[in-house]
N, CA, C and O atoms as a Maestro MAE file, in Angstrom:
{
 s_m_m2io_version
 :::
 2.0.0
}

f_m_ct {
 s_m_title
 :::
 protein
 m_atom[176] {
  # First column is atom index #
  i_m_mmod_type
  r_m_x_coord
  r_m_y_coord
  r_m_z_coord
  i_m_residue_number
  s_m_chain_name
  s_m_pdb_residue_name
  s_m_pdb_atom_name
  i_m_atomic_number
  :::
  1 25 0.872 -1.204 0.026 1 A "MET " " N  " 7
  2 3 0.025 -0.006 0.054 1 A "MET " " CA " 6
  3 2 0.889 1.286 0.009 1 A "MET " " C  " 6
  4 15 0.630 2.227 -0.741 1 A "MET " " O  " 8
  5 25 1.863 1.255 0.812 2 A "GLU " " N  " 7
  6 3 2.760 2.404 0.832 2 A "GLU " " CA " 6
  7 2 3.386 2.769 -0.469 2 A "GLU " " C  " 6
  8 15 3.508 3.933 -0.850 2 A "GLU " " O  " 8
  9 25 3.821 1.601 -1.205 3 A "LEU " " N  " 7
  10 3 4.529 1.950 -2.358 3 A "LEU " " CA " 6
  11 2 3.480 2.458 -3.549 3 A "LEU " " C  " 6
  12 15 3.828 3.165 -4.495 3 A "LEU " " O  " 8
  13 25 2.288 2.021 -3.349 4 A "ARG " " N  " 7
  14 3 1.322 2.568 -4.394 4 A "ARG " " CA " 6
  15 2 1.153 4.126 -4.077 4 A "ARG " " C  " 6
  16 15 0.980 4.909 -5.011 4 A "ARG " " O  " 8
  17 25 1.202 4.547 -2.823 5 A "VAL " " N  " 7
  18 3 1.020 5.925 -2.498 5 A "VAL " " CA " 6
  19 2 2.218 6.773 -2.981 5 A "VAL " " C  " 6
  20 15 2.072 7.896 -3.463 5 A "VAL " " O  " 8
  21 25 3.530 6.102 -2.805 6 A "VAL " " N  " 7
  22 3 4.730 6.721 -3.156 6 A "VAL " " CA " 6
  23 2 4.824 6.960 -4.675 6 A "VAL " " C  " 6
  24 15 5.071 8.049 -5.193 6 A "VAL " " O  " 8
  25 25 4.601 5.825 -5.308 7 A "TYR " " N  " 7
  26 3 4.715 5.941 -6.722 7 A "TYR " " CA " 6
  27 2 3.640 6.692 -7.416 7 A "TYR " " C  " 6
  28 15 3.932 7.317 -8.436 7 A "TYR " " O  " 8
  29 25 2.486 6.690 -6.985 8 A "GLY " " N  " 7
  30 3 1.275 7.605 -7.508 8 A "GLY " " CA " 6
  31 2 1.657 9.046 -7.336 8 A "GLY " " C  " 6
  32 15 1.367 9.857 -8.215 8 A "GLY " " O  " 8
  33 25 2.306 9.410 -6.229 9 A "THR " " N  " 7
  34 3 2.605 10.682 -5.870 9 A "THR " " CA " 6
  35 2 3.860 11.174 -6.745 9 A "THR " " C  " 6
  36 15 3.864 12.274 -7.296 9 A "THR " " O  " 8
  37 25 4.808 10.360 -6.814 10 A "LEU " " N  " 7
  38 3 6.043 10.540 -7.517 10 A "LEU " " CA " 6
  39 2 5.762 10.751 -9.152 10 A "LEU " " C  " 6
  40 15 6.358 11.615 -9.795 10 A "LEU " " O  " 8
  41 25 4.823 9.890 -9.709 11 A "TYR " " N  " 7
  42 3 4.425 10.137 -11.123 11 A "TYR " " CA " 6
  43 2 3.571 11.383 -11.328 11 A "TYR " " C  " 6
  44 15 3.596 11.966 -12.412 11 A "TYR " " O  " 8
  45 25 2.844 11.789 -10.354 12 A "ARG " " N  " 7
  46 3 2.036 12.928 -10.497 12 A "ARG " " CA " 6
  47 2 2.967 14.151 -10.553 12 A "ARG " " C  " 6
  48 15 2.774 15.095 -11.320 12 A "ARG " " O  " 8
  49 25 4.010 14.067 -9.670 13 A "ARG " " N  " 7
  50 3 5.034 15.259 -9.580 13 A "ARG " " CA " 6
  51 2 5.987 15.260 -10.806 13 A "ARG " " C  " 6
  52 15 6.278 16.311 -11.376 13 A "ARG " " O  " 8
  53 25 6.428 14.139 -11.166 14 A "ILE " " N  " 7
  54 3 7.584 13.973 -12.125 14 A "ILE " " CA " 6
  55 2 6.828 12.944 -13.138 14 A "ILE " " C  " 6
  56 15 6.884 11.740 -12.886 14 A "ILE " " O  " 8
  57 25 6.187 13.368 -14.177 15 A "PRO " " N  " 7
  58 3 5.396 12.538 -15.069 15 A "PRO " " CA " 6
  59 2 6.127 11.756 -16.036 15 A "PRO " " C  " 6
  60 15 5.507 10.900 -16.666 15 A "PRO " " O  " 8
  61 25 7.340 11.927 -16.239 16 A "THR " " N  " 7
  62 3 8.225 11.412 -17.359 16 A "THR " " CA " 6
  63 2 9.592 10.878 -16.968 16 A "THR " " C  " 6
  64 15 10.593 11.130 -17.638 16 A "THR " " O  " 8
  65 25 9.614 10.037 -15.724 17 A "PRO " " N  " 7
  66 3 10.977 9.630 -15.373 17 A "PRO " " CA " 6
  67 2 11.287 8.518 -16.386 17 A "PRO " " C  " 6
  68 15 10.436 7.785 -16.890 17 A "PRO " " O  " 8
  69 25 12.701 8.479 -16.640 18 A "ARG " " N  " 7
  70 3 13.340 7.386 -17.440 18 A "ARG " " CA " 6
  71 2 14.703 7.186 -17.040 18 A "ARG " " C  " 6
  72 15 15.362 8.101 -16.547 18 A "ARG " " O  " 8
  73 25 15.179 5.974 -17.238 19 A "PRO " " N  " 7
  74 3 16.535 5.692 -16.810 19 A "PRO " " CA " 6
  75 2 17.585 6.589 -17.350 19 A "PRO " " C  " 6
  76 15 17.549 7.008 -18.508 19 A "PRO " " O  " 8
  77 25 18.595 6.903 -16.434 20 A "ALA " " N  " 7
  78 3 19.551 7.953 -16.914 20 A "ALA " " CA " 6
  79 2 20.807 7.158 -17.437 20 A "ALA " " C  " 6
  80 15 21.745 7.779 -17.938 20 A "ALA " " O  " 8
  81 25 20.826 5.897 -17.330 21 A "THR " " N  " 7
  82 3 21.755 5.080 -17.986 21 A "THR " " CA " 6
  83 2 21.252 3.839 -18.557 21 A "THR " " C  " 6
  84 15 20.138 3.464 -18.190 21 A "THR " " O  " 8
  85 25 21.906 3.143 -19.402 22 A "GLY " " N  " 7
  86 3 21.486 1.915 -19.848 22 A "GLY " " CA " 6
  87 2 21.189 0.855 -18.708 22 A "GLY " " C  " 6
  88 15 21.865 0.777 -17.682 22 A "GLY " " O  " 8
  89 25 20.196 0.116 -18.977 23 A "LEU " " N  " 7
  90 3 19.731 -0.801 -17.909 23 A "LEU " " CA " 6
  91 2 20.696 -1.832 -17.683 23 A "LEU " " C  " 6
  92 15 20.806 -2.323 -16.559 23 A "LEU " " O  " 8
  93 25 21.542 -2.279 -18.825 24 A "GLU " " N  " 7
  94 3 22.684 -3.197 -18.608 24 A "GLU " " CA " 6
  95 2 23.728 -2.692 -17.701 24 A "GLU " " C  " 6
  96 15 24.560 -3.515 -17.321 24 A "GLU " " O  " 8
  97 25 23.829 -1.383 -17.260 25 A "ARG " " N  " 7
  98 3 24.801 -0.843 -16.324 25 A "ARG " " CA " 6
  99 2 24.273 -0.734 -14.844 25 A "ARG " " C  " 6
  100 15 25.034 -0.360 -13.952 25 A "ARG " " O  " 8
  101 25 22.934 -1.072 -14.589 26 A "VAL " " N  " 7
  102 3 22.546 -1.104 -13.359 26 A "VAL " " CA " 6
  103 2 22.970 -2.209 -12.464 26 A "VAL " " C  " 6
  104 15 22.605 -3.335 -12.802 26 A "VAL " " O  " 8
  105 25 23.686 -2.087 -11.369 27 A "PRO " " N  " 7
  106 3 24.282 -3.163 -10.485 27 A "PRO " " CA " 6
  107 2 23.026 -3.906 -9.894 27 A "PRO " " C  " 6
  108 15 22.095 -3.339 -9.320 27 A "PRO " " O  " 8
  109 25 23.134 -5.223 -10.112 28 A "ILE " " N  " 7
  110 3 22.058 -6.174 -9.516 28 A "ILE " " CA " 6
  111 2 22.495 -6.800 -8.228 28 A "ILE " " C  " 6
  112 15 23.645 -7.205 -8.056 28 A "ILE " " O  " 8
  113 25 21.616 -6.863 -7.391 29 A "ARG " " N  " 7
  114 3 21.933 -7.307 -6.024 29 A "ARG " " CA " 6
  115 2 21.482 -8.879 -5.961 29 A "ARG " " C  " 6
  116 15 20.310 -9.216 -6.133 29 A "ARG " " O  " 8
  117 25 22.482 -9.753 -5.709 30 A "HIS " " N  " 7
  118 3 22.264 -11.212 -5.699 30 A "HIS " " CA " 6
  119 2 22.433 -11.794 -4.234 30 A "HIS " " C  " 6
  120 15 22.334 -12.997 -3.992 30 A "HIS " " O  " 8
  121 25 22.689 -10.861 -3.316 31 A "ASP " " N  " 7
  122 3 23.046 -11.398 -2.026 31 A "ASP " " CA " 6
  123 2 21.706 -11.671 -1.100 31 A "ASP " " C  " 6
  124 15 20.644 -11.071 -1.264 31 A "ASP " " O  " 8
  125 25 21.927 -12.621 -0.159 32 A "ARG " " N  " 7
  126 3 20.843 -12.949 0.720 32 A "ARG " " CA " 6
  127 2 19.499 -13.264 0.176 32 A "ARG " " C  " 6
  128 15 19.463 -13.979 -0.825 32 A "ARG " " O  " 8
  129 25 18.481 -12.870 0.646 33 A "SER " " N  " 7
  130 3 17.166 -13.248 0.195 33 A "SER " " CA " 6
  131 2 16.517 -12.111 -0.767 33 A "SER " " C  " 6
  132 15 15.442 -12.257 -1.350 33 A "SER " " O  " 8
  133 25 17.333 -10.966 -0.838 34 A "VAL " " N  " 7
  134 3 16.743 -9.828 -1.544 34 A "VAL " " CA " 6
  135 2 17.402 -9.823 -3.022 34 A "VAL " " C  " 6
  136 15 18.610 -9.948 -3.223 34 A "VAL " " O  " 8
  137 25 16.482 -9.669 -3.958 35 A "TYR " " N  " 7
  138 3 17.075 -9.592 -5.444 35 A "TYR " " CA " 6
  139 2 16.566 -8.384 -6.053 35 A "TYR " " C  " 6
  140 15 15.360 -8.161 -5.950 35 A "TYR " " O  " 8
  141 25 17.305 -7.578 -6.670 36 A "GLY " " N  " 7
  142 3 16.906 -6.393 -7.307 36 A "GLY " " CA " 6
  143 2 18.050 -5.567 -7.571 36 A "GLY " " C  " 6
  144 15 19.152 -6.088 -7.398 36 A "GLY " " O  " 8
  145 25 17.988 -4.279 -7.991 37 A "GLY " " N  " 7
  146 3 19.011 -3.288 -8.263 37 A "GLY " " CA " 6
  147 2 19.335 -2.603 -7.004 37 A "GLY " " C  " 6
  148 15 18.515 -2.382 -6.112 37 A "GLY " " O  " 8
  149 25 20.701 -2.248 -6.979 38 A "TYR " " N  " 7
  150 3 21.174 -1.437 -5.839 38 A "TYR " " CA " 6
  151 2 20.711 -0.016 -5.986 38 A "TYR " " C  " 6
  152 15 20.390 0.639 -4.994 38 A "TYR " " O  " 8
  153 25 20.669 0.493 -7.249 39 A "GLU " " N  " 7
  154 3 20.266 1.838 -7.407 39 A "GLU " " CA " 6
  155 2 19.802 1.956 -8.908 39 A "GLU " " C  " 6
  156 15 20.228 1.127 -9.713 39 A "GLU " " O  " 8
  157 25 18.946 2.953 -9.315 40 A "LEU " " N  " 7
  158 3 18.575 3.173 -10.601 40 A "LEU " " CA " 6
  159 2 18.427 4.669 -10.816 40 A "LEU " " C  " 6
  160 15 17.426 5.315 -10.508 40 A "LEU " " O  " 8
  161 25 19.519 5.147 -11.373 41 A "PRO " " N  " 7
  162 3 19.573 6.719 -11.705 41 A "PRO " " CA " 6
  163 2 18.370 7.018 -12.673 41 A "PRO " " C  " 6
  164 15 18.110 6.259 -13.607 41 A "PRO " " O  " 8
  165 25 17.738 8.017 -12.441 42 A "VAL " " N  " 7
  166 3 16.645 8.476 -13.432 42 A "VAL " " CA " 6
  167 2 16.835 9.892 -13.793 42 A "VAL " " C  " 6
  168 15 17.517 10.640 -13.091 42 A "VAL " " O  " 8
  169 25 16.237 10.282 -14.889 43 A "THR " " N  " 7
  170 3 16.195 11.722 -15.374 43 A "THR " " CA " 6
  171 2 14.755 11.873 -15.827 43 A "THR " " C  " 6
  172 15 13.982 10.940 -16.042 43 A "THR " " O  " 8
  173 25 14.493 13.173 -15.945 44 A "TRP " " N  " 7
  174 3 13.105 13.491 -16.557 44 A "TRP " " CA " 6
  175 2 13.176 14.732 -17.370 44 A "TRP " " C  " 6
  176 15 12.170 15.154 -17.941 44 A "TRP " " O  " 8
  :::
 }
 m_bond[175] {
  # First column is bond index #
  i_m_from
  i_m_to
  i_m_order
  :::
  1 1 2 1
  2 2 3 1
  3 3 4 2
  4 3 5 1
  5 5 6 1
  6 6 7 1
  7 7 8 2
  8 7 9 1
  9 9 10 1
  10 10 11 1
  11 11 12 2
  12 11 13 1
  13 13 14 1
  14 14 15 1
  15 15 16 2
  16 15 17 1
  17 17 18 1
  18 18 19 1
  19 19 20 2
  20 19 21 1
  21 21 22 1
  22 22 23 1
  23 23 24 2
  24 23 25 1
  25 25 26 1
  26 26 27 1
  27 27 28 2
  28 27 29 1
  29 29 30 1
  30 30 31 1
  31 31 32 2
  32 31 33 1
  33 33 34 1
  34 34 35 1
  35 35 36 2
  36 35 37 1
  37 37 38 1
  38 38 39 1
  39 39 40 2
  40 39 41 1
  41 41 42 1
  42 42 43 1
  43 43 44 2
  44 43 45 1
  45 45 46 1
  46 46 47 1
  47 47 48 2
  48 47 49 1
  49 49 50 1
  50 50 51 1
  51 51 52 2
  52 51 53 1
  53 53 54 1
  54 54 55 1
  55 55 56 2
  56 55 57 1
  57 57 58 1
  58 58 59 1
  59 59 60 2
  60 59 61 1
  61 61 62 1
  62 62 63 1
  63 63 64 2
  64 63 65 1
  65 65 66 1
  66 66 67 1
  67 67 68 2
  68 67 69 1
  69 69 70 1
  70 70 71 1
  71 71 72 2
  72 71 73 1
  73 73 74 1
  74 74 75 1
  75 75 76 2
  76 75 77 1
  77 77 78 1
  78 78 79 1
  79 79 80 2
  80 79 81 1
  81 81 82 1
  82 82 83 1
  83 83 84 2
  84 83 85 1
  85 85 86 1
  86 86 87 1
  87 87 88 2
  88 87 89 1
  89 89 90 1
  90 90 91 1
  91 91 92 2
  92 91 93 1
  93 93 94 1
  94 94 95 1
  95 95 96 2
  96 95 97 1
  97 97 98 1
  98 98 99 1
  99 99 100 2
  100 99 101 1
  101 101 102 1
  102 102 103 1
  103 103 104 2
  104 103 105 1
  105 105 106 1
  106 106 107 1
  107 107 108 2
  108 107 109 1
  109 109 110 1
  110 110 111 1
  111 111 112 2
  112 111 113 1
  113 113 114 1
  114 114 115 1
  115 115 116 2
  116 115 117 1
  117 117 118 1
  118 118 119 1
  119 119 120 2
  120 119 121 1
  121 121 122 1
  122 122 123 1
  123 123 124 2
  124 123 125 1
  125 125 126 1
  126 126 127 1
  127 127 128 2
  128 127 129 1
  129 129 130 1
  130 130 131 1
  131 131 132 2
  132 131 133 1
  133 133 134 1
  134 134 135 1
  135 135 136 2
  136 135 137 1
  137 137 138 1
  138 138 139 1
  139 139 140 2
  140 139 141 1
  141 141 142 1
  142 142 143 1
  143 143 144 2
  144 143 145 1
  145 145 146 1
  146 146 147 1
  147 147 148 2
  148 147 149 1
  149 149 150 1
  150 150 151 1
  151 151 152 2
  152 151 153 1
  153 153 154 1
  154 154 155 1
  155 155 156 2
  156 155 157 1
  157 157 158 1
  158 158 159 1
  159 159 160 2
  160 159 161 1
  161 161 162 1
  162 162 163 1
  163 163 164 2
  164 163 165 1
  165 165 166 1
  166 166 167 1
  167 167 168 2
  168 167 169 1
  169 169 170 1
  170 170 171 1
  171 171 172 2
  172 171 173 1
  173 173 174 1
  174 174 175 1
  175 175 176 2
  :::
 }
}
């Protein structure tokens, strides 16, 4: 629920976010039980 509120607010304030770098350059986390990117630089 919290993420829905955060993303909804973010997209209303910044309607055109896009990756600032190629997605192949995003460092991926493979440690422990969490999987995903460490960071995702964006621009608008």
